[in-house]
Every structure is written in C-alpha cells, then in structure tokens.
N, C-alpha and C positions, 0 to 999 in steps of 0.2 A: 397459087391457086386462088381464084375468086370463089367466095362462098356466099350464097344467098339463102337466108332463112326467112320463111314466110310464116307469119303468125295468123292463126284463124280463130274466129269466135266459135263458141259451142255449136251454133247452127250452121257452120261451114263457111261463113263469109270471111273474106280476107280483111283483117283489121290492121295489118302492118307488115313491114319487112325490114330486114337488115342486110346490107351488102358490105362485105369486108374482104381484105386480101389484095393480092396483086397477081396479074396474069403472067408476068415473067416474059412477055413478048418484047418489051423494050425497057429502057431506063425509066425509073420513077419520074413522073412529070412530063414524059414524052411518049408514054405507052398508049397507042391508039386503041387497043382492046379495052384497057381500063377506062379510057375516055368514053368509048361507046357504051360500056356498062353503066357508067355514071350518068350519061345522058338519058339512057332508057329508064334508069331508076328515078331520075328527076321528072321525066315525062309521066311516069306512072302515078306520081303524086298529083299532077295537074288533073 
C-alpha cells in the first residue's frame, strides 16, 4: 500500500509531504503505479 502523509502549517498551508510504500501492482522497479505516484510527487515539488 502506498501511504501519503501531508504536513500542514498552523494556518493550514501545506508545508510538505512524505510518500512511502509499494502499490503491489508489479515487481519493484517495474511497477507503473509506483512510477506514476513518484512522478506526481516530484511534479508537486516543482
């Protein structure tokens, strides 16, 4: 299971996030679901 934790400041702004785990859709290193989650997480930083 992929777990996403979002950290917020007191005023409600998002100040960070952490993504961990594995989707179980495919073998580690070839899992397209994990790849998509990683890509979206990296895009959110930009």
